[in-house]
Backbone of each chain as ProteinMPNN parsed JSONL, in Angstrom:
{"seq_chain_A": "MILLDSDVLILDFRYKRDPRYPVNRRVLGQILSGQVLGGITSHTLLEVVGNMSFNVPSADVPLLPALLAVQYNLLVLPDPGAAPDYAGCTVPELIAQMGVKMSLGDAVQAVQIARFARNAQCLLTWNAKHFMGKIAIPVLTPQEWLNQQQPGTTP", "coords_chain_A": {"N_chain_A": [[10.68, 204.135, 119.886], [11.16, 205.378, 123.166], [9.435, 207.184, 125.64], [10.206, 209.606, 128.11], [9.261, 210.425, 131.429], [9.267, 213.324, 133.575], [10.289, 212.595, 136.086], [12.205, 210.644, 135.691], [14.437, 211.933, 134.612], [14.921, 213.879, 136.58], [15.482, 212.329, 138.807], [17.924, 211.324, 137.993], [19.812, 213.481, 137.972], [19.425, 214.668, 140.394], [18.722, 213.088, 142.573], [20.697, 211.118, 143.424], [21.2, 209.252, 145.373], [18.97, 207.784, 145.583], [17.404, 204.592, 145.738], [16.595, 203.646, 143.263], [18.282, 204.674, 141.452], [20.493, 203.259, 140.08], [19.135, 201.534, 138.238], [17.668, 203.362, 136.799], [19.767, 204.76, 135.62], [20.79, 202.783, 133.957], [18.81, 202.555, 132.043], [18.843, 205.142, 130.962], [21.381, 205.053, 129.968], [21.124, 203.329, 127.809], [19.677, 204.905, 126.077], [21.436, 207.014, 125.741], [23.534, 205.735, 124.454], [22.436, 205.218, 122.056], [21.183, 202.856, 121.536], [18.503, 202.698, 121.99], [15.889, 204.776, 120.89], [15.248, 207.78, 122.452], [12.724, 209.902, 123.794], [10.978, 212.939, 124.72], [8.197, 214.793, 125.86], [7.488, 218.205, 125.02], [6.203, 219.554, 127.032], [6.869, 218.031, 129.309], [9.625, 218.341, 129.317], [9.775, 221.056, 129.895], [8.756, 221.0, 132.455], [10.878, 219.801, 133.819], [12.805, 221.775, 133.474], [11.653, 223.813, 134.997], [11.823, 222.652, 137.533], [14.595, 222.547, 137.849], [15.184, 225.215, 137.843], [15.215, 226.415, 140.33], [17.666, 226.018, 141.44], [19.64, 226.74, 139.702], [21.685, 229.201, 138.148], [19.932, 232.158, 137.151], [20.536, 233.176, 134.618], [21.288, 230.957, 133.238], [19.046, 229.423, 132.858], [17.526, 229.713, 130.387], [19.106, 228.164, 128.742], [18.682, 225.577, 129.406], [16.61, 223.826, 128.183], [17.66, 223.023, 125.618], [20.116, 222.009, 126.425], [19.411, 219.847, 128.107], [18.132, 218.213, 126.24], [20.216, 217.543, 124.417], [22.165, 216.475, 126.123], [20.944, 214.23, 127.197], [20.313, 212.928, 124.948], [17.803, 213.146, 123.617], [14.767, 213.23, 121.732], [12.648, 215.992, 121.288], [9.266, 216.424, 121.619], [6.3, 218.066, 120.845], [8.689, 219.658, 118.638], [9.971, 222.465, 120.148], [10.852, 224.638, 118.657], [9.478, 224.462, 116.259], [6.886, 224.314, 117.13], [5.979, 226.491, 119.058], [3.865, 227.277, 120.715], [2.087, 227.218, 123.808], [-0.451, 226.554, 125.8], [-1.687, 229.092, 125.362], [0.505, 230.604, 125.772], [3.982, 231.189, 124.931], [6.707, 228.96, 124.382], [9.305, 230.197, 124.753], [8.516, 232.385, 126.396], [7.678, 231.062, 128.695], [10.027, 229.855, 129.522], [11.553, 232.103, 130.087], [10.076, 233.084, 132.227], [10.453, 231.052, 134.089], [12.993, 231.58, 134.677], [12.999, 233.21, 136.876], [12.876, 231.48, 138.929], [10.673, 229.307, 139.146], [8.156, 226.76, 139.178], [6.934, 224.816, 136.372], [4.102, 224.817, 136.27], [3.397, 227.053, 137.834], [4.696, 228.998, 136.36], [3.282, 228.971, 133.954], [0.844, 229.963, 134.838], [1.68, 232.516, 135.645], [2.552, 233.697, 133.229], [0.206, 233.561, 131.746], [-1.415, 235.249, 133.249], [-0.049, 237.655, 132.887], [-0.439, 238.001, 130.163], [-3.196, 237.765, 129.697], [-4.729, 238.562, 131.866], [-4.05, 240.917, 133.071], [-5.371, 243.057, 134.138], [-6.573, 242.173, 136.403], [-7.405, 242.364, 139.881], [-5.916, 241.1, 141.879], [-3.996, 238.11, 142.638], [-5.152, 235.346, 144.384], [-3.784, 233.131, 146.652], [-2.722, 230.415, 148.748], [-0.152, 230.152, 148.724], [1.309, 232.453, 148.585], [3.832, 233.633, 149.019], [5.549, 232.423, 147.246], [4.953, 233.525, 144.829], [5.365, 236.175, 145.064], [6.417, 239.253, 143.805], [6.979, 238.132, 141.397], [5.044, 238.019, 139.503], [2.643, 239.752, 137.356], [0.665, 241.078, 138.733], [-0.652, 242.063, 142.012], [-0.149, 239.78, 144.796], [-1.925, 237.876, 147.087], [-2.811, 236.17, 150.145], [-5.858, 234.32, 150.707], [-6.766, 235.024, 153.256], [-5.45, 237.482, 153.714], [-6.664, 238.988, 151.764], [-9.342, 238.978, 152.574], [-9.04, 240.363, 154.948], [-8.433, 242.851, 153.949], [-10.852, 243.51, 152.798], [-12.642, 243.522, 154.917], [-11.802, 245.316, 157.222], [-10.332, 244.77, 160.402], [-11.738, 242.497, 161.093], [-11.564, 239.039, 161.906], [-11.983, 236.134, 160.435]], "CA_chain_A": [[11.057, 205.256, 120.759], [10.563, 205.391, 124.499], [9.272, 208.541, 126.17], [10.559, 209.732, 129.524], [8.592, 211.418, 132.266], [10.258, 214.199, 134.216], [10.936, 212.0, 137.262], [13.372, 209.851, 135.274], [15.581, 212.852, 134.487], [15.19, 214.549, 137.864], [16.157, 211.342, 139.659], [19.3, 211.139, 137.531], [20.774, 214.525, 138.338], [19.096, 215.303, 141.667], [18.522, 212.125, 143.667], [21.629, 210.032, 143.086], [21.19, 208.246, 146.441], [17.71, 207.035, 145.507], [17.72, 203.198, 145.385], [16.274, 203.363, 141.86], [19.249, 205.368, 140.595], [21.234, 202.398, 139.141], [18.248, 201.065, 137.158], [17.378, 204.564, 136.007], [20.988, 205.05, 134.855], [20.926, 201.786, 132.889], [17.859, 202.931, 130.98], [19.363, 206.348, 130.306], [22.571, 204.633, 129.225], [20.706, 202.763, 126.514], [19.291, 206.039, 125.212], [22.657, 207.775, 125.433], [24.367, 204.985, 123.513], [21.735, 205.123, 120.784], [20.521, 201.552, 121.397], [17.069, 202.978, 121.982], [15.603, 206.192, 120.642], [14.543, 208.359, 123.586], [12.025, 211.156, 123.534], [10.311, 213.59, 125.845], [7.294, 215.821, 125.349], [7.987, 219.546, 125.363], [5.626, 219.865, 128.344], [7.667, 217.363, 130.341], [10.941, 218.995, 129.336], [9.606, 222.325, 130.61], [8.623, 220.658, 133.889], [12.231, 219.574, 134.342], [13.45, 223.093, 133.517], [11.1, 224.508, 136.165], [12.398, 222.037, 138.737], [16.017, 222.936, 137.948], [15.336, 226.675, 137.9], [15.415, 226.868, 141.704], [19.051, 225.832, 141.876], [20.546, 227.061, 138.592], [21.677, 230.654, 137.943], [18.846, 232.581, 136.248], [21.037, 233.377, 133.251], [21.466, 229.653, 132.576], [17.763, 228.736, 132.67], [17.146, 229.59, 128.974], [19.933, 227.164, 128.055], [18.388, 224.226, 129.892], [15.901, 222.899, 127.286], [18.562, 222.444, 124.609], [21.14, 221.212, 127.105], [18.813, 218.576, 128.536], [17.866, 217.375, 125.058], [21.443, 216.972, 123.834], [22.901, 215.686, 127.108], [20.284, 212.944, 127.384], [20.091, 212.356, 123.612], [16.351, 212.996, 123.534], [13.935, 213.994, 120.81], [11.628, 216.766, 121.999], [8.055, 216.349, 120.802], [6.715, 218.614, 119.564], [9.883, 220.492, 118.663], [9.54, 223.818, 120.546], [11.153, 225.597, 117.582], [8.423, 224.386, 115.24], [5.577, 224.441, 117.786], [6.297, 227.224, 120.289], [2.697, 227.652, 121.523], [1.808, 226.371, 124.971], [-1.547, 227.051, 126.641], [-1.84, 230.534, 125.199], [1.822, 231.227, 125.999], [4.979, 230.573, 124.061], [7.768, 228.273, 125.141], [10.311, 231.163, 125.254], [7.96, 233.155, 127.523], [7.678, 230.202, 129.894], [11.416, 229.672, 129.967], [11.952, 233.373, 130.719], [9.402, 233.161, 133.52], [11.097, 230.104, 135.003], [14.269, 232.19, 135.048], [12.889, 233.786, 138.225], [12.716, 230.327, 139.829], [9.266, 228.904, 139.242], [7.804, 225.498, 138.537], [6.23, 225.052, 135.107], [2.695, 225.156, 136.522], [3.321, 228.442, 138.291], [5.137, 229.868, 135.262], [2.154, 229.083, 133.007], [-0.12, 230.885, 135.447], [2.249, 233.864, 135.63], [2.546, 234.232, 131.856], [-1.187, 233.769, 131.345], [-1.882, 236.469, 133.932], [0.562, 238.814, 132.215], [-0.976, 238.168, 128.811], [-4.661, 237.775, 129.564], [-5.465, 238.981, 133.071], [-3.237, 241.962, 133.701], [-6.232, 244.011, 134.845], [-7.142, 241.585, 137.625], [-7.022, 243.084, 141.1], [-4.83, 240.359, 142.534], [-4.087, 236.642, 142.634], [-5.264, 234.779, 145.729], [-3.196, 231.801, 146.802], [-2.133, 230.151, 150.059], [1.283, 230.031, 148.461], [1.603, 233.801, 148.069], [5.249, 234.021, 149.065], [6.256, 231.905, 146.073], [4.648, 234.352, 143.661], [5.632, 237.578, 145.384], [7.409, 239.924, 142.962], [7.277, 237.358, 140.193], [3.952, 238.096, 138.537], [2.305, 241.109, 136.926], [-0.36, 241.679, 139.594], [-0.383, 241.749, 143.421], [-0.454, 238.425, 145.268], [-2.384, 237.876, 148.474], [-3.497, 234.964, 150.603], [-7.284, 234.62, 150.915], [-6.903, 235.724, 154.545], [-5.029, 238.88, 153.522], [-7.664, 239.669, 150.947], [-10.497, 239.201, 153.444], [-8.692, 241.437, 155.887], [-8.535, 244.126, 153.231], [-12.261, 243.787, 152.54], [-13.343, 243.763, 156.175], [-10.748, 245.648, 158.182], [-10.623, 244.556, 161.806], [-12.415, 241.222, 161.372], [-10.775, 237.831, 161.674], [-12.921, 235.028, 160.317]], "C_chain_A": [[10.392, 205.08, 122.13], [10.531, 206.84, 124.994], [9.572, 208.558, 127.659], [9.678, 210.753, 130.219], [9.682, 212.203, 133.01], [10.967, 213.53, 135.392], [12.172, 211.172, 136.903], [14.609, 210.758, 135.174], [15.937, 213.473, 135.842], [15.892, 213.589, 138.823], [17.636, 211.265, 139.277], [20.251, 212.227, 138.011], [20.521, 215.12, 139.727], [19.041, 214.344, 142.844], [19.398, 210.895, 143.444], [21.688, 208.959, 144.166], [19.892, 207.448, 146.461], [18.04, 205.6, 145.096], [17.424, 202.849, 143.924], [17.308, 203.936, 140.899], [19.977, 204.423, 139.619], [20.379, 201.912, 137.961], [17.949, 202.214, 136.205], [18.554, 204.869, 135.076], [21.14, 204.073, 133.682], [20.011, 202.125, 131.72], [18.398, 204.148, 130.218], [20.604, 206.016, 129.477], [22.213, 204.063, 127.861], [20.29, 203.864, 125.544], [20.541, 206.798, 124.786], [23.509, 207.062, 124.394], [23.702, 204.844, 122.151], [21.086, 203.768, 120.552], [19.018, 201.724, 121.257], [16.898, 204.46, 121.703], [14.77, 206.724, 121.809], [13.884, 209.673, 123.215], [11.39, 211.699, 124.792], [9.357, 214.62, 125.254], [7.837, 217.193, 125.781], [7.427, 219.98, 126.718], [6.508, 219.286, 129.461], [9.051, 217.998, 130.453], [10.857, 220.318, 130.113], [9.412, 222.09, 132.112], [9.997, 220.492, 134.526], [12.969, 220.912, 134.474], [12.959, 223.861, 134.748], [11.675, 223.962, 137.454], [13.841, 222.494, 138.937], [16.176, 224.422, 138.243], [15.631, 227.181, 139.315], [16.877, 226.819, 142.129], [20.081, 226.117, 140.786], [20.538, 228.578, 138.426], [20.642, 231.059, 136.878], [19.309, 232.703, 134.806], [21.184, 232.054, 132.5], [20.145, 228.957, 132.258], [17.364, 228.646, 131.184], [17.953, 228.535, 128.205], [19.472, 225.743, 128.34], [17.633, 223.33, 128.895], [16.833, 222.23, 126.27], [19.619, 221.565, 125.274], [20.592, 219.849, 127.532], [18.619, 217.644, 127.335], [19.157, 216.755, 124.517], [22.194, 216.108, 124.845], [22.263, 214.32, 127.33], [19.908, 212.299, 126.042], [18.599, 212.125, 123.342], [15.75, 213.818, 122.394], [12.904, 214.752, 121.631], [10.411, 216.875, 121.087], [6.893, 217.087, 121.468], [7.959, 219.469, 119.729], [9.477, 221.928, 119.016], [9.852, 224.883, 119.491], [10.043, 225.641, 116.559], [7.041, 224.608, 115.851], [5.751, 225.176, 119.107], [5.098, 227.555, 121.173], [2.461, 226.669, 122.664], [0.748, 227.079, 125.802], [-1.688, 228.573, 126.571], [-0.566, 231.31, 125.475], [2.753, 230.704, 124.892], [6.04, 229.928, 124.942], [8.829, 229.273, 125.608], [9.797, 232.015, 126.418], [8.019, 232.335, 128.814], [9.089, 230.015, 130.427], [11.908, 230.946, 130.651], [11.326, 233.486, 132.104], [10.052, 232.221, 134.536], [12.48, 230.595, 135.412], [14.215, 232.886, 136.397], [12.53, 232.702, 139.248], [11.251, 230.012, 140.08], [9.099, 227.525, 138.63], [7.059, 225.819, 137.241], [4.796, 225.499, 135.36], [2.537, 226.605, 136.943], [3.734, 229.409, 137.173], [4.017, 230.047, 134.231], [1.146, 230.081, 133.559], [0.396, 232.331, 135.365], [2.208, 234.478, 134.232], [1.111, 234.477, 131.383], [-1.77, 235.01, 132.021], [-1.335, 237.692, 133.207], [-0.07, 239.066, 130.852], [-2.473, 238.414, 128.786], [-5.405, 238.348, 130.762], [-4.733, 240.088, 133.813], [-4.081, 242.958, 134.494], [-6.87, 243.429, 136.104], [-6.594, 242.324, 138.843], [-5.839, 242.403, 141.791], [-5.015, 238.865, 142.28], [-4.172, 236.186, 144.081], [-4.68, 233.376, 145.747], [-2.675, 231.649, 148.22], [-0.619, 230.056, 149.956], [1.838, 231.38, 148.0], [3.095, 234.116, 148.031], [6.017, 233.517, 147.844], [6.013, 232.74, 144.825], [5.086, 235.805, 143.833], [6.742, 238.16, 144.495], [7.704, 239.21, 141.662], [6.165, 237.415, 139.154], [3.481, 239.532, 138.385], [1.283, 241.805, 137.818], [-0.029, 241.367, 141.058], [-0.809, 240.326, 143.797], [-0.824, 238.504, 146.741], [-2.851, 236.48, 148.855], [-4.979, 235.316, 150.725], [-7.514, 235.386, 152.221], [-6.536, 237.209, 154.402], [-6.083, 239.65, 152.738], [-8.919, 239.975, 151.772], [-10.232, 240.344, 154.414], [-8.796, 242.804, 155.216], [-9.993, 244.52, 153.002], [-12.988, 244.203, 153.811], [-12.309, 244.097, 157.237], [-11.2, 245.385, 159.617], [-11.317, 243.255, 162.122], [-11.456, 240.075, 161.106], [-11.704, 236.639, 161.628], [-12.393, 233.748, 160.987]], "O_chain_A": [[9.229, 204.69, 122.233], [11.472, 207.608, 124.79], [9.226, 207.623, 128.38], [9.384, 211.815, 129.669], [10.844, 211.8, 133.062], [12.121, 213.851, 135.676], [13.08, 211.021, 137.721], [15.697, 210.379, 135.606], [17.111, 213.577, 136.198], [16.79, 213.99, 139.564], [18.499, 211.153, 140.148], [21.376, 211.931, 138.414], [21.286, 215.963, 140.195], [19.286, 214.739, 143.984], [18.901, 209.78, 143.294], [22.178, 207.86, 143.908], [19.737, 206.534, 147.271], [18.862, 205.393, 144.204], [17.948, 201.863, 143.407], [17.233, 203.72, 139.69], [20.074, 204.746, 138.435], [20.847, 201.884, 136.822], [17.973, 202.062, 134.984], [18.366, 205.192, 133.903], [21.548, 204.45, 132.584], [20.394, 201.997, 130.557], [18.403, 204.172, 128.987], [20.847, 206.613, 128.428], [22.919, 204.291, 126.879], [20.523, 203.765, 124.339], [20.689, 207.175, 123.623], [24.134, 207.704, 123.551], [24.335, 204.398, 121.195], [20.499, 203.539, 119.494], [18.354, 201.002, 120.513], [17.652, 205.294, 122.205], [13.709, 206.181, 122.117], [14.416, 210.454, 122.426], [11.279, 211.003, 125.801], [9.678, 215.255, 124.249], [8.549, 217.309, 126.778], [8.096, 220.691, 127.467], [6.841, 219.974, 130.426], [9.579, 218.169, 131.552], [11.754, 220.652, 130.887], [9.855, 222.893, 132.934], [10.248, 220.979, 135.629], [13.668, 221.15, 135.458], [13.752, 224.483, 135.455], [11.983, 224.724, 138.37], [14.258, 222.79, 140.057], [17.178, 224.843, 138.822], [16.225, 228.246, 139.484], [17.278, 227.501, 143.072], [21.255, 225.776, 140.929], [19.479, 229.193, 138.551], [20.496, 230.397, 135.851], [18.568, 232.376, 133.879], [21.201, 232.033, 131.27], [20.12, 228.006, 131.477], [16.902, 227.588, 130.755], [17.529, 228.073, 127.145], [19.822, 224.812, 127.613], [17.987, 222.158, 128.77], [16.792, 221.013, 126.09], [19.974, 220.508, 124.754], [21.243, 218.823, 127.336], [18.904, 216.448, 127.407], [19.184, 215.568, 124.194], [22.801, 215.108, 124.463], [22.965, 213.352, 127.621], [19.263, 211.251, 126.01], [18.193, 211.051, 122.897], [16.168, 214.945, 122.129], [12.344, 214.2, 122.577], [10.499, 217.345, 119.952], [6.537, 216.737, 122.593], [8.252, 219.948, 120.825], [8.721, 222.55, 118.271], [9.187, 225.918, 119.441], [9.696, 226.705, 116.047], [6.123, 225.044, 115.156], [5.679, 224.558, 120.169], [5.283, 228.066, 122.277], [2.613, 225.457, 122.507], [1.03, 228.094, 126.438], [-1.793, 229.247, 127.596], [-0.559, 232.539, 125.416], [2.361, 229.898, 124.049], [6.235, 230.312, 126.095], [9.23, 229.211, 126.77], [10.56, 232.335, 127.33], [8.363, 232.849, 129.879], [9.314, 230.018, 131.637], [12.597, 230.884, 131.67], [11.977, 233.936, 133.047], [10.182, 232.566, 135.71], [13.069, 230.094, 136.37], [15.255, 233.133, 137.007], [11.952, 232.988, 140.296], [10.675, 230.402, 141.096], [9.802, 227.16, 137.688], [6.611, 226.947, 137.034], [4.322, 226.45, 134.738], [1.645, 227.304, 136.463], [3.185, 230.504, 137.059], [3.826, 231.141, 133.7], [0.652, 230.941, 132.83], [-0.361, 233.251, 135.054], [1.866, 235.65, 134.077], [0.832, 235.468, 130.708], [-2.546, 235.741, 131.404], [-2.065, 238.648, 132.945], [-0.219, 240.215, 130.436], [-2.968, 239.177, 127.957], [-6.608, 238.596, 130.672], [-4.797, 240.177, 135.039], [-3.583, 243.62, 135.404], [-7.622, 244.117, 136.795], [-5.475, 242.837, 138.831], [-4.892, 243.058, 142.225], [-6.048, 238.424, 141.777], [-3.359, 236.59, 144.913], [-5.054, 232.533, 144.932], [-2.237, 232.622, 148.834], [0.089, 229.902, 150.951], [2.718, 231.444, 147.142], [3.566, 234.789, 147.114], [7.019, 234.113, 147.45], [6.784, 232.668, 143.869], [5.166, 236.561, 142.865], [7.853, 237.631, 144.439], [8.579, 239.629, 140.904], [6.33, 236.912, 138.043], [3.854, 240.412, 139.16], [1.058, 243.006, 137.671], [0.795, 240.491, 141.321], [-1.712, 239.752, 143.189], [-0.121, 239.124, 147.539], [-3.243, 235.695, 147.991], [-5.322, 236.493, 150.835], [-8.353, 236.284, 152.282], [-7.241, 238.08, 154.913], [-6.356, 240.817, 153.019], [-9.485, 241.065, 151.69], [-11.1, 241.182, 154.662], [-9.198, 243.786, 155.84], [-10.335, 245.702, 153.01], [-13.829, 245.102, 153.8], [-11.975, 243.25, 158.066], [-12.316, 245.736, 159.997], [-11.481, 242.919, 163.295], [-10.636, 240.137, 160.191], [-12.169, 236.175, 162.669], [-13.07, 232.72, 160.975]]}, "seq_chain_B": "MPVVKATFDGRVCVPSSPLDIPEGTQVDIVVPPRKPTEEENRKWQEILAALDESPPPQPTLEDAMRAMRKYP", "coords_chain_B": {"N_chain_B": [[2.884, 200.367, 114.454], [5.058, 200.099, 111.789], [8.631, 200.348, 111.899], [11.29, 201.557, 110.041], [14.696, 201.423, 109.245], [16.789, 203.99, 107.906], [19.123, 205.656, 105.749], [20.631, 208.792, 105.562], [21.627, 210.284, 102.645], [22.793, 212.669, 102.183], [21.131, 214.086, 100.656], [18.602, 212.794, 100.338], [16.628, 210.462, 102.319], [17.472, 207.092, 102.43], [15.876, 204.058, 102.538], [16.808, 201.096, 104.368], [15.848, 198.716, 103.507], [13.536, 197.427, 101.019], [10.359, 199.116, 100.778], [7.082, 198.126, 101.487], [4.824, 199.692, 100.453], [2.341, 201.859, 98.936], [3.321, 203.874, 96.12], [3.96, 207.314, 96.618], [2.976, 207.457, 99.137], [2.866, 209.191, 102.186], [5.37, 209.518, 104.626], [6.63, 209.573, 108.003], [9.661, 210.986, 109.115], [12.017, 210.447, 111.523], [14.25, 212.579, 112.885], [17.326, 212.038, 114.32], [18.456, 213.087, 117.628], [20.896, 215.722, 117.866], [24.458, 215.614, 118.598], [25.983, 216.784, 121.665], [27.809, 219.894, 121.784], [31.259, 220.794, 122.539], [31.247, 223.067, 124.123], [28.645, 222.963, 125.102], [28.829, 220.647, 126.64], [30.643, 221.513, 128.572], [29.207, 223.578, 129.805], [27.057, 222.114, 130.803], [28.292, 220.493, 132.708], [29.029, 222.456, 134.483], [26.525, 223.326, 135.341], [25.563, 220.981, 136.559], [27.366, 220.861, 138.644], [26.626, 223.136, 140.052], [24.089, 222.323, 140.871], [24.779, 220.192, 142.512], [25.902, 221.5, 144.61], [23.861, 222.54, 146.124], [21.229, 221.379, 148.219], [18.44, 219.347, 147.045], [15.269, 221.008, 146.599], [13.161, 219.504, 147.607], [13.004, 216.65, 149.766], [12.756, 214.026, 148.709], [12.325, 212.208, 145.591], [9.632, 211.691, 145.094], [8.429, 213.658, 146.645], [9.302, 215.862, 145.252], [7.975, 215.534, 142.8], [5.382, 215.677, 143.67], [5.241, 218.303, 144.552], [5.744, 219.626, 142.182], [3.654, 218.937, 140.496], [1.503, 219.515, 141.956], [0.16, 217.539, 143.382], [-2.174, 216.176, 145.748]], "CA_chain_B": [[3.452, 201.152, 113.35], [6.39, 199.561, 111.474], [9.736, 201.301, 111.878], [12.295, 201.127, 109.078], [15.931, 202.215, 109.299], [17.148, 204.618, 106.63], [20.37, 206.421, 105.822], [20.581, 210.068, 104.834], [22.785, 210.289, 101.735], [23.163, 214.059, 101.934], [20.013, 214.739, 99.971], [17.36, 212.114, 100.711], [16.789, 209.305, 103.189], [17.347, 205.841, 101.677], [15.568, 202.949, 103.45], [17.769, 199.98, 104.296], [15.193, 197.601, 102.805], [12.387, 197.935, 100.236], [9.141, 199.38, 101.556], [5.895, 197.565, 100.844], [3.755, 200.691, 100.568], [2.076, 202.466, 97.624], [4.097, 205.053, 95.741], [3.284, 208.556, 96.988], [2.6, 207.427, 100.554], [3.652, 210.097, 103.032], [5.911, 208.862, 105.821], [7.307, 210.462, 108.961], [11.075, 210.68, 109.319], [12.48, 210.931, 112.825], [15.643, 213.029, 112.817], [17.88, 211.777, 115.652], [18.997, 214.282, 118.282], [22.311, 215.984, 117.566], [25.385, 215.413, 119.715], [26.327, 218.068, 122.299], [29.1, 220.499, 121.452], [32.162, 220.881, 123.704], [30.761, 224.166, 124.956], [27.45, 222.47, 125.813], [29.287, 219.714, 127.681], [31.26, 222.301, 129.644], [28.124, 224.272, 130.513], [26.268, 221.111, 131.517], [29.052, 220.114, 133.905], [28.936, 223.617, 135.385], [25.172, 223.308, 135.914], [25.489, 219.85, 137.486], [28.134, 221.236, 139.839], [25.776, 224.08, 140.805], [23.022, 221.531, 141.504], [25.358, 219.377, 143.592], [26.256, 222.37, 145.735], [22.696, 222.864, 146.959], [20.344, 220.217, 148.329], [17.183, 219.518, 146.309], [14.243, 221.699, 147.395], [12.353, 218.495, 148.285], [13.923, 215.586, 150.189], [12.689, 212.808, 147.88], [11.784, 212.384, 144.237], [8.169, 211.738, 145.179], [8.069, 214.996, 147.139], [9.543, 216.811, 144.157], [6.903, 215.387, 141.817], [4.149, 216.166, 144.308], [5.299, 219.762, 144.546], [5.732, 220.118, 140.8], [2.348, 218.701, 139.849], [0.472, 219.891, 142.906], [-0.615, 216.393, 143.871], [-2.545, 216.376, 147.163]], "C_chain_B": [[4.851, 200.611, 113.024], [7.437, 200.671, 111.422], [10.822, 200.749, 110.971], [13.519, 202.02, 109.222], [16.201, 202.813, 107.92], [18.433, 205.402, 106.839], [20.219, 207.687, 104.995], [21.821, 210.149, 103.952], [23.267, 211.705, 101.426], [22.045, 214.825, 101.24], [18.676, 214.125, 100.395], [17.673, 210.952, 101.644], [16.525, 208.027, 102.385], [17.064, 204.704, 102.655], [16.553, 201.792, 103.267], [17.164, 198.749, 103.633], [13.999, 198.155, 102.042], [11.152, 198.12, 101.105], [7.94, 198.853, 100.792], [4.717, 198.516, 101.049], [3.554, 201.339, 99.197], [2.952, 203.691, 97.38], [3.3, 206.316, 96.089], [2.84, 208.583, 98.437], [3.489, 208.384, 101.344], [4.123, 209.349, 104.275], [6.533, 209.919, 106.73], [8.758, 210.029, 109.088], [11.492, 211.287, 110.653], [13.957, 211.31, 112.694], [16.258, 212.846, 114.206], [18.447, 213.039, 116.275], [20.463, 214.466, 117.925], [23.158, 215.729, 118.806], [25.707, 216.768, 120.354], [27.685, 218.581, 121.836], [29.978, 220.508, 122.71], [31.696, 221.954, 124.671], [29.531, 223.719, 125.762], [27.84, 221.482, 126.91], [29.867, 220.472, 128.873], [30.175, 222.971, 130.489], [27.312, 223.298, 131.365], [26.981, 220.688, 132.805], [28.989, 221.226, 134.953], [27.578, 223.617, 136.099], [25.023, 222.153, 136.908], [26.237, 220.166, 138.775], [27.319, 222.197, 140.704], [24.667, 223.32, 141.532], [23.566, 220.737, 142.685], [25.676, 220.215, 144.827], [25.082, 222.671, 146.659], [21.792, 221.641, 147.042], [19.076, 220.433, 147.511], [16.151, 220.21, 147.189], [13.355, 220.709, 148.152], [13.253, 217.306, 148.607], [13.895, 214.333, 149.316], [12.126, 213.148, 146.497], [10.261, 212.504, 144.274], [7.705, 213.105, 145.68], [8.246, 216.039, 146.029], [8.416, 216.752, 143.133], [5.588, 215.927, 142.376], [4.115, 217.689, 144.267], [5.128, 220.306, 143.127], [4.346, 220.022, 140.179], [1.181, 219.006, 140.77], [-0.434, 218.736, 143.248], [-1.017, 216.673, 145.313], [-1.645, 215.553, 148.086]], "O_chain_B": [[5.739, 200.653, 113.876], [7.166, 201.781, 110.964], [11.23, 199.597, 111.119], [13.39, 203.241, 109.31], [15.877, 202.21, 106.896], [18.782, 205.764, 107.963], [19.736, 207.65, 103.863], [22.944, 210.09, 104.453], [24.062, 211.907, 100.508], [22.023, 216.056, 101.241], [17.741, 214.837, 100.762], [18.817, 210.512, 101.752], [15.484, 207.896, 101.74], [17.899, 204.403, 103.508], [17.056, 201.546, 102.171], [17.891, 197.836, 103.24], [13.498, 199.23, 102.372], [10.93, 197.367, 102.053], [7.796, 199.102, 99.595], [3.744, 198.186, 101.727], [4.479, 201.371, 98.384], [3.279, 204.439, 98.302], [2.09, 206.365, 95.869], [2.375, 209.614, 98.924], [4.711, 208.384, 101.189], [3.347, 208.627, 104.9], [6.909, 211.004, 106.287], [9.048, 208.835, 109.162], [11.339, 212.487, 110.88], [14.804, 210.458, 112.426], [15.77, 213.431, 115.174], [18.868, 213.954, 115.569], [21.187, 213.494, 117.708], [22.641, 215.64, 119.92], [25.705, 217.79, 119.668], [28.59, 217.803, 121.536], [29.492, 220.258, 123.813], [31.744, 221.773, 125.888], [29.392, 224.048, 126.939], [27.246, 221.483, 127.988], [29.62, 220.125, 130.028], [30.216, 222.938, 131.719], [26.929, 223.608, 132.493], [26.355, 220.545, 133.855], [28.906, 220.963, 136.153], [27.495, 223.873, 137.3], [24.428, 222.321, 137.972], [25.802, 219.789, 139.863], [27.318, 222.092, 141.93], [24.342, 223.637, 142.677], [22.914, 220.617, 143.722], [25.714, 219.703, 145.946], [25.271, 223.014, 147.826], [21.605, 220.94, 146.047], [18.669, 221.575, 147.299], [16.155, 220.02, 148.405], [12.849, 221.035, 149.226], [14.155, 216.978, 147.836], [14.91, 213.647, 149.196], [11.543, 214.209, 146.276], [9.679, 213.325, 143.566], [6.71, 213.644, 145.197], [7.448, 216.966, 145.891], [7.953, 217.786, 142.652], [4.795, 216.544, 141.665], [3.078, 218.288, 143.979], [4.454, 221.313, 142.909], [3.92, 220.906, 139.435], [0.021, 218.786, 140.42], [-1.645, 218.906, 143.391], [-0.277, 217.341, 146.035], [-1.808, 215.595, 149.306]]}, "name": "protein", "num_of_chains": 2, "seq": "MILLDSDVLILDFRYKRDPRYPVNRRVLGQILSGQVLGGITSHTLLEVVGNMSFNVPSADVPLLPALLAVQYNLLVLPDPGAAPDYAGCTVPELIAQMGVKMSLGDAVQAVQIARFARNAQCLLTWNAKHFMGKIAIPVLTPQEWLNQQQPGTTPMPVVKATFDGRVCVPSSPLDIPEGTQVDIVVPPRKPTEEENRKWQEILAALDESPPPQPTLEDAMRAMRKYP"}
């Protein structure tokens, strides 16, 4: 069995003009034809789902894990049905979170906040706009938070 | 790790050749992925069309991976 990283799949359906596309396709063709058994870790599959979530209708995001697995003829290891836990979250929770257009890393953070840190005052990030309205607590940049602490000062 | 082909006869998996292992040895069986249904093929084409309609959020694959994994 050969395992695929997320860039192999993302290149195939997103970057068809990349010079590596033909070689990538040949490898995927061998998996699709059954010449080689192909696999992907559930973590990597979720990464691909997060990448796609930005350009796929939200209602379709929950369908992506199964669709990717059958369309590319891949074994998913571990099988999310048998091993749904992921970093204190479950795979279905992460997929639902990615339905609001989030990368896997951000979705894990959002679900972990909702489950374990709901009482936190806020999340500080320089990427606040990407989290706005998508997580259970307020989101601020460090600058915004400082401004709230020390009104009128600009460090 | 040796890999042996086997055929599922509807009840158990039958190896294509004798196995040189002690009786009672536990083995892992890899169940191959199933084939997509017509509905799944239709949906997949719809999703690919949606992706083709909008440019990728990042201009290159490397940029996409950098954004996804928060590489510096």
